[in-house]
C-alpha positions as CSV (number, residue, x, y, z in Angstrom):
1,M,0.0,0.0,0.0
2,P,1.6,3.3,-1.1
3,R,2.3,5.9,1.6
4,V,0.3,9.1,1.6
5,R,2.7,12.0,1.1
6,P,2.6,14.7,3.7
7,G,0.4,17.6,2.6
8,S,-1.2,15.7,-0.3
9,S,-4.6,16.1,1.2
10,S,-4.3,19.9,1.6
11,S,-2.7,20.1,-1.8
12,T,-5.7,18.3,-3.3
13,V,-8.1,20.6,-1.6
14,S,-6.2,23.7,-2.7
15,S,-6.1,22.3,-6.3
16,R,-9.9,21.8,-6.1
17,A,-10.4,25.4,-5.0
18,N,-8.3,26.7,-7.9
19,Q,-10.3,24.5,-10.3
20,L,-13.5,26.1,-9.0
21,L,-12.0,29.6,-9.5
22,N,-10.9,28.7,-13.0
23,K,-14.3,27.3,-13.8
24,L,-15.9,30.6,-12.7
25,K,-13.4,32.5,-14.9
26,D,-14.0,30.2,-17.9
27,H,-17.8,30.7,-17.7
28,L,-17.2,34.5,-17.4
29,G,-14.9,34.5,-20.4
30,S,-17.3,32.6,-22.6
31,G,-20.3,34.8,-21.5
32,T,-22.1,31.9,-19.9
33,L,-21.7,32.8,-16.2
34,Q,-25.2,33.2,-14.8
35,P,-25.4,34.7,-11.3
36,E,-27.1,31.5,-10.0
37,R,-24.3,29.3,-11.3
38,A,-21.7,31.7,-10.0
39,H,-23.2,31.5,-6.5
40,Q,-23.3,27.7,-6.7
41,L,-19.6,27.5,-7.6
42,F,-18.7,30.1,-5.0
43,D,-20.5,28.1,-2.3
44,K,-18.4,25.1,-3.2
45,L,-15.3,27.3,-3.0
46,L,-16.3,28.5,0.5
47,R,-16.6,24.9,1.7
48,Q,-12.9,24.2,1.0
49,T,-10.8,23.8,4.1
50,V,-7.6,25.3,2.7
51,P,-7.7,29.1,2.2
52,V,-7.7,30.3,-1.4
53,S,-5.0,32.9,-2.2
54,A,-6.1,36.5,-2.4
55,F,-4.3,36.7,-5.7
56,A,-6.6,34.2,-7.3
57,L,-9.7,35.8,-5.7
58,N,-8.7,39.2,-6.9
59,G,-8.2,37.8,-10.4
60,L,-11.9,36.7,-10.4
61,F,-13.2,40.0,-9.0
62,A,-11.1,42.0,-11.4
63,A,-12.5,40.0,-14.3
64,L,-16.0,40.5,-13.1
65,A,-15.4,44.3,-12.7
66,R,-14.2,44.5,-16.3
67,A,-16.8,42.1,-17.8
68,L,-19.0,43.5,-20.5
69,P,-22.8,42.9,-20.1
70,S,-24.0,39.6,-21.6
71,A,-27.2,37.7,-21.9
72,A,-26.1,35.4,-19.0
73,C,-24.8,38.2,-16.7
74,T,-25.8,41.8,-17.2
75,D,-23.8,43.3,-14.4
76,G,-20.4,41.7,-13.5
77,P,-19.4,44.3,-11.0
78,A,-22.6,43.8,-9.0
79,L,-22.0,40.1,-9.1
80,A,-18.5,40.6,-7.6
81,I,-20.0,42.6,-4.8
82,A,-22.7,39.9,-4.2
83,L,-20.1,37.1,-4.0
84,F,-17.9,39.1,-1.6
85,N,-20.9,39.8,0.6
86,R,-21.8,36.0,0.5
87,M,-18.2,35.3,1.7
88,A,-18.4,37.9,4.5
89,R,-21.7,36.4,5.8
90,E,-20.1,32.9,6.0
91,G,-17.6,34.3,8.5
92,R,-15.1,31.5,7.5
93,R,-11.5,32.4,6.6
94,V,-11.4,30.5,3.4
95,I,-10.3,33.5,1.5
96,E,-8.2,36.4,3.0
97,P,-9.0,39.7,1.2
98,N,-6.3,42.2,1.0
99,I,-5.9,45.9,-0.1
100,Y,-6.3,44.9,-3.8
101,T,-9.5,43.1,-3.1
102,Y,-11.1,46.1,-1.4
103,N,-9.8,48.5,-4.2
104,I,-11.5,46.3,-6.8
105,L,-14.7,46.1,-4.8
106,I,-14.9,49.9,-4.2
107,D,-14.4,50.4,-8.0
108,C,-17.2,47.8,-8.6
109,C,-19.5,50.0,-6.6
110,C,-19.1,52.8,-9.1
111,R,-19.3,50.5,-12.1
112,S,-22.5,48.9,-10.9
113,R,-24.1,52.3,-10.2
114,H,-24.2,51.6,-6.4
115,P,-21.7,54.3,-5.3
116,D,-23.4,54.3,-1.8
117,L,-21.8,50.9,-1.1
118,G,-18.3,52.3,-1.6
119,P,-18.0,54.1,1.8
120,A,-19.3,50.9,3.5
121,F,-16.5,48.8,1.9
122,F,-14.0,51.5,2.9
123,G,-15.3,51.1,6.5
124,F,-14.7,47.3,6.3
125,L,-11.2,48.0,5.1
126,L,-10.4,50.3,8.0
127,K,-11.7,47.7,10.5
128,T,-9.2,45.1,9.1
129,G,-6.3,47.3,9.9
130,I,-5.2,47.2,6.2
131,K,-3.7,50.6,5.2
132,A,-5.6,52.3,2.3
133,D,-3.5,53.5,-0.6
134,I,-4.0,56.2,-3.2
135,I,-6.0,53.8,-5.4
136,T,-8.4,53.2,-2.6
137,F,-9.0,56.9,-2.0
138,N,-9.4,57.6,-5.7
139,S,-12.1,55.0,-6.0
140,L,-13.7,56.4,-2.9
141,L,-13.6,59.9,-4.4
142,K,-15.4,58.5,-7.5
143,C,-18.1,57.1,-5.3
144,L,-18.6,60.3,-3.4
145,C,-18.8,62.3,-6.7
146,D,-21.4,59.8,-8.1
147,M,-23.4,60.3,-4.9
148,M,-23.2,64.1,-5.5
149,Q,-21.5,64.5,-2.2
150,M,-19.1,67.1,-3.7
151,E,-18.3,68.9,-0.4
152,E,-17.3,65.6,1.3
153,A,-15.2,64.7,-1.7
154,L,-13.4,68.1,-1.7
155,N,-12.8,67.8,2.0
156,M,-11.3,64.4,1.6
157,L,-9.1,65.5,-1.3
158,L,-7.8,68.6,0.5
159,Y,-7.5,67.5,4.1
160,R,-8.1,63.8,4.8
161,M,-6.0,61.8,2.4
162,P,-2.9,60.4,4.2
163,E,-1.0,60.4,0.9
164,L,-0.6,63.3,-1.4
165,P,-3.4,63.4,-4.0
166,D,-2.2,62.6,-7.5
167,S,-3.3,63.9,-10.9
168,I,-6.0,61.2,-11.0
169,S,-7.4,62.4,-7.6
170,Y,-7.8,66.0,-8.9
171,S,-9.1,64.8,-12.3
172,I,-11.9,62.9,-10.6
173,I,-13.1,65.9,-8.6
174,I,-12.6,68.3,-11.5
175,K,-14.6,66.1,-13.9
176,S,-17.5,65.9,-11.5
177,L,-17.5,69.6,-10.9
178,C,-17.5,70.4,-14.6
179,D,-20.2,67.8,-15.3
180,N,-22.4,69.4,-12.7
181,G,-22.0,73.0,-13.9
182,R,-19.4,74.1,-11.4
183,S,-16.6,74.8,-13.7
184,Q,-15.6,77.9,-11.8
185,C,-15.0,75.8,-8.7
186,A,-13.0,73.3,-10.8
187,L,-11.0,76.2,-12.2
188,D,-10.2,77.4,-8.6
189,L,-9.1,73.9,-7.7
190,L,-6.9,73.6,-10.8
191,R,-5.2,76.9,-10.1
192,M,-4.7,76.0,-6.4
193,K,-2.8,72.8,-7.4
194,A,-0.8,74.7,-10.0
195,K,0.4,77.2,-7.5
196,K,2.2,74.4,-5.5
197,G,4.9,74.3,-8.2
198,A,5.9,72.4,-11.3
199,D,5.8,69.0,-9.5
200,H,2.1,69.5,-8.8
201,Y,0.8,70.8,-12.1
202,P,-2.5,69.1,-13.0
203,G,-2.4,66.8,-16.0
204,L,-3.5,67.8,-19.5
205,V,-6.7,65.9,-19.1
206,A,-7.7,68.0,-16.1
207,Y,-7.0,71.2,-18.1
208,N,-9.0,70.0,-21.1
209,R,-12.0,69.2,-18.8
210,V,-12.1,72.6,-17.2
211,I,-11.7,74.3,-20.5
212,N,-14.6,72.3,-22.0
213,G,-16.6,72.9,-18.9
214,L,-16.1,76.7,-19.0
215,I,-17.0,76.7,-22.7
216,K,-20.2,74.8,-22.1
217,E,-21.2,77.3,-19.4
218,G,-20.6,80.2,-21.7
219,E,-17.3,81.3,-20.1
220,L,-15.2,81.5,-23.3
221,S,-13.0,84.3,-22.1
222,K,-12.1,82.3,-18.9
223,A,-11.4,79.2,-21.1
224,C,-9.1,81.2,-23.3
225,S,-7.3,82.6,-20.2
226,L,-6.8,79.1,-18.8
227,F,-5.6,78.0,-22.2
228,H,-2.8,80.6,-22.1
229,E,-2.0,79.8,-18.4
230,M,-1.4,76.2,-19.1
231,M,1.0,77.0,-21.9
232,Q,2.9,79.4,-19.6
233,Q,3.2,76.6,-17.1
234,G,4.7,74.3,-19.7
235,V,1.7,72.1,-20.2
236,V,1.6,71.4,-23.9
237,P,-2.0,71.5,-25.4
238,N,-3.0,68.6,-27.6
239,V,-5.4,68.4,-30.5
240,V,-8.4,68.1,-28.1
241,T,-7.4,71.4,-26.3
242,Y,-6.9,73.3,-29.5
243,S,-10.0,71.9,-31.2
244,S,-12.2,72.9,-28.1
245,I,-10.9,76.5,-28.2
246,I,-11.2,76.8,-32.0
247,D,-14.8,75.3,-32.0
248,A,-15.9,77.8,-29.2
249,L,-14.4,80.7,-31.1
250,C,-16.1,79.7,-34.3
251,K,-19.4,79.4,-32.6
252,A,-18.9,82.8,-31.2
253,G,-18.2,84.2,-34.7
254,A,-14.6,85.1,-33.8
255,M,-13.1,83.6,-36.9
256,D,-10.0,85.8,-36.9
257,K,-9.1,84.5,-33.4
258,A,-9.9,80.9,-34.4
259,E,-7.5,81.3,-37.3
260,V,-4.8,82.6,-35.0
261,A,-5.4,79.6,-32.7
262,L,-5.1,77.3,-35.8
263,R,-1.8,78.8,-36.8
264,Q,-0.5,78.5,-33.3
265,M,-1.6,74.9,-33.2
266,V,0.3,74.1,-36.4
267,G,3.3,76.1,-35.3
268,N,3.5,74.0,-32.1
269,G,3.5,70.8,-34.1
270,V,-0.1,69.7,-33.3
271,R,-1.8,68.5,-36.4
272,P,-5.4,69.6,-36.9
273,D,-7.9,66.8,-37.3
274,I,-11.2,66.6,-39.1
275,F,-13.0,67.9,-36.0
276,T,-10.8,71.0,-36.0
277,Y,-11.5,71.7,-39.7
278,T,-15.2,70.9,-39.3
279,S,-15.5,73.6,-36.6
280,L,-13.9,76.1,-38.9
281,I,-16.1,75.1,-41.8
282,H,-19.2,75.5,-39.6
283,G,-18.0,78.9,-38.4
284,Y,-17.3,80.3,-41.9
285,S,-20.6,78.9,-43.1
286,I,-22.5,80.7,-40.3
287,S,-20.7,83.9,-41.1
288,G,-21.4,83.6,-44.8
289,Q,-17.8,83.3,-45.9
290,F,-18.2,80.4,-48.3
291,E,-14.9,81.1,-50.1
292,E,-13.2,80.2,-46.9
293,V,-15.3,77.0,-46.7
294,V,-14.1,76.1,-50.2
295,R,-10.5,76.8,-49.2
296,L,-10.7,74.5,-46.2
297,L,-12.4,71.7,-48.2
298,E,-9.5,71.9,-50.7
299,K,-7.0,71.9,-47.8
300,L,-8.7,68.7,-46.4
301,R,-8.5,67.1,-49.8
302,S,-4.8,68.0,-50.3
303,Q,-3.9,66.6,-46.9
304,G,-5.9,63.4,-47.5
305,V,-8.3,64.1,-44.6
306,K,-11.8,62.7,-45.3
307,P,-14.7,64.9,-44.2
308,T,-17.2,63.4,-41.8
309,V,-20.9,63.2,-42.4
310,F,-21.3,66.2,-40.1
311,T,-18.8,68.2,-42.3
312,C,-20.8,67.3,-45.4
313,N,-24.1,68.3,-43.7
314,T,-22.6,71.6,-42.6
315,V,-21.6,72.5,-46.2
316,M,-25.0,71.4,-47.6
317,D,-26.9,73.3,-45.0
318,Y,-25.0,76.5,-45.9
319,L,-25.6,76.0,-49.6
320,C,-29.3,75.3,-49.2
321,K,-29.9,78.3,-46.9
322,H,-28.2,80.5,-49.5
323,G,-30.2,79.2,-52.4
324,K,-27.4,77.1,-53.9
325,I,-29.6,74.0,-54.1
326,K,-27.9,72.6,-57.2
327,E,-24.4,72.7,-55.6
328,A,-25.8,71.2,-52.4
329,A,-27.4,68.3,-54.4
330,E,-24.0,67.6,-56.1
331,F,-22.4,67.5,-52.7
332,F,-25.1,65.2,-51.4
333,Y,-25.0,62.7,-54.2
334,S,-21.2,62.6,-54.0
335,M,-21.2,61.6,-50.3
336,P,-21.1,57.8,-51.1
337,E,-18.1,58.3,-53.3
338,K,-16.4,60.0,-50.3
339,G,-17.2,56.9,-48.2
340,H,-20.1,58.4,-46.3
341,K,-23.7,57.3,-46.2
342,P,-26.1,60.2,-45.9
343,N,-28.0,60.2,-42.6
344,I,-31.4,61.6,-41.6
345,V,-29.9,65.0,-41.1
346,S,-28.5,65.0,-44.6
347,Y,-31.9,64.1,-46.1
348,S,-33.6,66.7,-44.0
349,I,-31.2,69.4,-45.2
350,M,-31.8,68.6,-48.8
351,L,-35.6,68.3,-48.4
352,Y,-35.6,71.7,-46.8
353,G,-33.6,73.1,-49.7
354,Y,-35.9,71.6,-52.3
355,A,-39.0,72.7,-50.3
356,K,-37.6,76.2,-50.1
357,E,-37.5,76.5,-53.9
358,G,-40.7,74.4,-54.4
359,S,-39.0,71.5,-56.2
360,L,-41.6,68.9,-55.4
361,V,-40.4,66.4,-58.0
362,E,-36.9,66.3,-56.5
363,M,-38.4,65.9,-53.1
364,T,-40.3,62.9,-54.3
365,D,-37.1,61.4,-55.8
366,L,-35.3,62.0,-52.5
367,C,-38.1,60.3,-50.5
368,E,-37.8,57.2,-52.7
369,L,-34.0,57.2,-52.2
370,M,-34.5,57.5,-48.4
371,A,-36.7,54.4,-48.5
372,R,-34.1,52.5,-50.6
373,D,-31.4,53.5,-48.1
374,G,-33.6,52.3,-45.2
375,I,-33.7,55.8,-43.6
376,V,-37.0,56.3,-41.7
377,P,-38.1,59.9,-41.7
378,D,-38.3,61.6,-38.3
379,L,-40.7,64.3,-37.1
380,H,-38.5,67.1,-38.5
381,C,-38.3,65.5,-41.9
382,L,-42.0,64.8,-42.1
383,N,-42.8,68.4,-41.1
384,I,-40.7,69.6,-44.0
385,L,-42.6,67.4,-46.4
386,I,-46.1,68.3,-45.0
387,N,-45.3,72.0,-45.0
388,A,-43.9,71.9,-48.6
389,Y,-47.0,70.2,-50.1
390,A,-49.4,72.2,-48.0
391,K,-47.8,75.5,-49.2
392,C,-48.4,74.3,-52.8
393,G,-52.0,73.6,-52.0
394,M,-51.6,69.8,-52.4
395,M,-53.4,69.0,-49.2
396,D,-54.2,65.4,-50.3
397,V,-50.4,64.6,-50.5
398,A,-49.7,66.6,-47.3
399,M,-52.3,64.5,-45.5
400,L,-50.9,61.3,-46.8
401,F,-47.6,62.2,-45.0
402,F,-49.6,63.2,-42.0
403,K,-51.3,59.8,-41.8
404,D,-48.0,58.0,-42.4
405,M,-46.6,59.9,-39.4
406,L,-49.4,58.6,-37.2
407,K,-48.9,55.0,-38.5
408,Q,-45.2,55.2,-37.6
409,G,-46.1,56.3,-34.1
410,V,-44.6,59.7,-34.6
411,N,-46.7,62.3,-32.7
412,P,-47.4,65.6,-34.6
413,D,-46.2,68.7,-32.9
414,E,-47.3,72.4,-33.2
415,V,-45.2,72.8,-36.3
416,T,-47.1,69.9,-38.0
417,Y,-50.5,71.2,-37.1
418,L,-49.6,74.8,-38.1
419,A,-48.5,73.5,-41.5
420,V,-51.7,71.5,-42.1
421,I,-54.0,74.2,-40.7
422,T,-52.3,76.9,-42.8
423,G,-52.6,74.8,-45.9
424,Y,-56.3,74.2,-45.4
425,C,-56.9,77.9,-44.7
426,R,-55.0,78.9,-47.8
427,V,-57.3,76.7,-50.0
428,G,-60.4,77.7,-48.2
429,M,-61.1,74.4,-46.5
430,M,-62.0,75.9,-43.2
431,D,-64.0,73.0,-41.9
432,D,-61.0,70.7,-42.3
433,A,-58.8,73.4,-40.7
434,M,-61.1,73.6,-37.7
435,E,-61.1,69.8,-37.4
436,K,-57.3,69.8,-37.1
437,F,-57.4,72.9,-34.9
438,N,-59.6,71.0,-32.4
439,E,-57.6,67.8,-32.8
440,M,-54.6,69.5,-31.4
441,I,-56.1,69.5,-28.0
442,D,-57.0,65.8,-28.2
443,M,-53.3,65.1,-29.1
444,G,-52.1,67.2,-26.2
445,V,-50.5,69.8,-28.5
446,P,-51.0,73.4,-27.1
447,R,-52.6,75.9,-29.4
448,N,-50.5,79.1,-29.4
449,S,-51.1,82.6,-30.8
450,T,-49.6,81.7,-34.2
451,V,-52.1,78.9,-34.9
452,Y,-55.0,81.1,-33.7
453,R,-53.8,83.9,-35.9
454,C,-53.7,81.5,-38.8
455,M,-57.3,80.4,-38.2
456,I,-58.6,84.0,-37.7
457,Q,-56.8,85.1,-40.9
458,G,-58.3,82.2,-42.8
459,Y,-61.9,83.1,-41.7
460,L,-61.3,86.8,-42.5
461,N,-59.9,86.0,-45.9
462,H,-63.1,84.0,-46.7
463,G,-65.5,86.5,-45.2
464,D,-66.5,84.7,-42.1
465,F,-66.1,87.5,-39.6
466,L,-68.3,86.0,-36.9
467,K,-66.1,82.9,-36.5
468,A,-63.0,85.1,-36.6
469,K,-64.5,87.1,-33.7
470,V,-65.3,83.9,-31.7
471,L,-61.7,82.7,-32.0
472,T,-60.5,86.2,-31.0
473,T,-62.6,86.1,-27.9
474,E,-61.5,82.5,-27.1
475,M,-57.8,83.7,-27.3
476,K,-58.5,86.5,-24.8
477,T,-60.3,84.1,-22.5
478,K,-57.4,81.7,-22.5
479,G,-54.9,84.5,-21.9
480,I,-53.2,84.0,-25.3
481,H,-51.8,87.3,-26.5
482,P,-52.1,87.8,-30.3
483,R,-49.2,89.2,-32.3
484,P,-50.7,89.9,-35.7
485,R,-48.3,90.2,-38.6
486,K,-48.3,93.3,-40.7
487,S,-50.3,92.5,-43.8
488,Q,-50.1,94.1,-47.2
489,R,-53.8,93.4,-47.6
490,I,-55.5,96.5,-46.2
491,D,-59.0,95.0,-45.7
492,S,-58.0,91.9,-43.7
493,G,-55.2,93.7,-41.8
494,Y,-57.6,96.4,-40.8
495,L,-60.3,93.9,-39.7
496,M,-57.8,92.0,-37.7
497,T,-56.8,95.2,-35.9
498,Q,-60.4,95.8,-35.1
499,L,-60.9,92.3,-33.8
500,F,-57.8,92.3,-31.6
501,T,-58.6,95.7,-30.1
502,G,-62.1,94.6,-29.2
503,A,-63.8,97.2,-31.5
């Protein structure tokens, strides 16, 4: 009979524990780890007599923390927390958690959208006597920020961290402040850190976040000042920094300053990307400087930079708004050659352009192309179509689109109803106009002064002064203040004035 080697029993148990852990990881990797199965395997693991190494346990928890949602397990981080809590309830020292275990679990609290559990795990860590490190505090700061406990997070950052906060610590707080509309506070924190000297300068990511936050809050001058400060401190801006500033300047119409920033960008060896150029193209389009748009497009082409769909839409929108429908159409139909599939915005821009010049045949062709491309028209797109046909007096076609809208589950808004009612009033179909006017209430769409004015003008144009007077009285009763347009037609304009003044 062979002798049993010393330790063979414990070695077998330890091997069994590792097999269970590997099985858990295999199921997780293949996307077949269901929470019920995970708990079953973990229960077996807890029944082992030999402690499992913290390294092996941390590997499992880390894998769960990073796991993408699957049909079997939709929330890996939450499962990691549940398994740890199951182990804690057992009270058996089968597995000894260490600092890395707690760091992973606190991070899981943020990932599973349960940041309130983070401070609890931090409390457990303190009770064990294990010393928290910078990673622990950074994860805890994330939890506090997600819980909107900004003052507590700031207090911890500035006064209660045993180790000096690093750039990640500041970035966590700064991001949360900027995300919640407190960019000025983030700016103060950034400058406070920068005053401590070169070794404490915030990272570029923190600067970019504050600059973007200030821009979103309309503080462009402060964003530009911070931009110059960071360069004076030796922090080199990247393409994100420059693009943010250039985009904000373009939106503000400061194209000269945007060009200066672009030249500085190139001079510092930072290559503009498509987003930088798109901002400039959009800015020049808004300011009506189309020759500059053409120059930038040629520059893109010479550098081999492909425009995005947004870039194409920006150019087409400018062309359509300035009556250059033919040029816009050429740009639109060349998009597939440039490797871009027109989206719903592209189609809406072109439909608006065709509608503006009354090109109904081209609109019909474009609608057929939309259907072939599998693009489903949205509310804005359908409103353009309904308004275009209603303006031309083709109410039967306009109402076909209106009915299609309802079939698709798209709810008409005040723009839709105004287009339909205006169309009916224009062709003298006042009964149909009144039907849609009343239908607005049933659909939960408020009737404003514009649609009232349209109905009143329609009745006046067709000689029904009594109904016009009734609607005028209804407006006053509902507290809707009319703002009649100046009319070149003396009779109806005069009569509307009389109605609105109560004469």
